[in-house]
C-alpha positions in Angstrom: 0.0 0.0 0.0 1.2 3.5 -0.8 0.3 6.8 0.9 1.4 10.4 0.8 4.1 9.5 3.3 5.4 6.6 1.2 5.3 2.8 1.1 3.4 1.4 4.1 4.5 -1.6 6.1 2.7 -3.2 9.0 4.1 -2.1 12.3 3.5 -1.9 16.1 3.2 1.6 17.4 6.4 3.2 18.7 8.5 0.2 18.0 11.6 -0.1 15.8 10.6 -2.6 13.2 13.0 -4.6 11.0 10.9 -5.1 7.9 13.5 -7.0 5.9 14.7 -9.0 8.9 18.4 -8.1 8.4 21.0 -8.2 11.0 24.1 -6.1 10.9 26.8 -7.7 8.7 29.0 -10.4 10.3 32.0 -8.2 10.5 30.3 -6.0 13.0 31.5 -6.5 16.6 29.2 -6.6 19.6 30.4 -3.1 20.4 29.4 -2.0 16.9 25.9 -3.6 17.3 25.5 -1.8 20.7 26.4 1.6 19.2 24.1 1.0 16.2 21.1 0.0 18.3 21.7 3.0 20.6 21.6 5.5 17.7 18.5 3.8 16.3 16.6 5.7 19.0 17.7 9.0 17.5 16.0 8.3 14.1 13.6 11.3 13.7 10.6 11.6 11.4 9.9 9.4 8.4 13.2 9.9 6.6 15.5 7.7 8.7 17.7 10.7 9.6 19.6 10.8 12.9 18.9 13.8 15.0 17.9 15.1 18.4 15.8 17.9 19.9 17.5 21.0 21.4 14.9 23.8 21.0 14.7 22.6 17.4 15.7 19.3 15.7 19.4 19.2 15.0 21.4 16.5 13.1 23.2 13.9 15.2 26.9 14.8 14.8 30.0 12.6 15.5 30.6 14.7 18.7 27.1 14.1 19.9 27.3 10.4 19.1 30.6 10.3 21.1 28.8 11.8 24.1 26.0 9.2 23.7 28.5 6.3 23.4 30.8 7.6 26.2 33.8 7.3 23.9 36.2 9.5 22.0 35.5 11.3 18.7 38.2 9.1 17.1 36.4 5.9 18.1 33.1 7.3 16.9 34.5 8.4 13.6 35.9 4.9 13.1 32.5 3.4 13.9 30.7 5.8 11.5 33.2 5.1 8.7 32.7 1.3 9.2 28.9 1.7 9.1 29.1 3.9 6.0 31.4 1.4 4.3 28.8 -1.3 5.0 26.0 1.1 3.8 24.3 0.7 7.2 24.6 4.5 7.5 24.9 7.1 4.7 26.0 10.7 5.0 23.6 13.0 3.2 23.3 16.7 2.8 19.7 17.9 2.7 19.3 21.6 1.9 23.0 22.0 2.8 22.7 20.5 6.2 24.8 17.3 7.0 22.8 14.3 8.3 23.4 10.7 8.8 20.7 8.4 7.6 20.0 4.8 8.8 19.5 2.2 6.1 15.8 1.0 6.5 17.0 -2.6 5.8 18.4 -2.6 9.3 15.8 -0.7 11.2 12.7 1.3 10.1 11.4 3.8 12.6 7.9 4.1 11.3 5.6 2.1 9.1 6.4 4.3 6.1 9.3 4.1 3.7 9.4 7.7 2.5 10.4 8.9 -0.9 13.4 10.7 0.6 14.6 7.5 2.2 14.1 5.7 -1.1 16.3 8.3 -2.8 19.0 8.0 -0.2 19.1 4.2 -0.2 17.8 3.3 -3.7 20.9 1.2 -4.6 20.1 -1.1 -1.6 16.3 -1.0 -2.0 16.0 -1.6 -5.8 16.8 -5.3 -5.6 14.3 -5.9 -2.7 11.2 -3.7 -3.3 8.4 -4.8 -5.6 8.5 -3.4 -9.1 5.2 -1.5 -8.6 6.6 0.3 -5.5 9.8 1.3 -7.3 7.7 2.8 -10.2 5.6 4.7 -7.6 8.7 6.1 -5.9 10.1 7.3 -9.2 6.8 9.1 -10.0 7.1 10.8 -6.6 10.7 12.0 -7.0 9.9 15.1 -9.1 7.7 16.4 -6.2 10.6 16.4 -3.7 11.6 20.0 -3.2 14.5 19.3 -0.9 18.0 19.4 -2.3 19.4 15.9 -1.4 23.0 15.0 -2.0 24.3 11.5 -0.9 27.9 11.6 0.0 30.1 8.6 -1.0 
């Protein structure tokens, strides 16, 4: 089913749901898994972006992640690089603001897979989503007014 918010999956209210039943890659340590599942609670909105509230919503930075993890910025940068290399996280600029986005294959915050999330993770989602859903997403793309740049 498709709505204005995107592709709809079944879901239990306020629960992180793994629609594709994927675990983190085998090369991830227990420490990596703990850090990843800790930041899943910082996914905001329907676009899988990591952020937090401080008067307004702000992107979750490496420095803020270090504070959450209780470790150094260097260790956090190493973790973020590993997650980016595994496409568990992607760095994306939306309207010239840097965000980290969580791959919905490893954890979807809401029951919707939004068009913005599809744009960010289309390489990973194209082999998995049904053909009709992919066509619908591509029809929605021209309506996106945000400037989205995925960093490699």
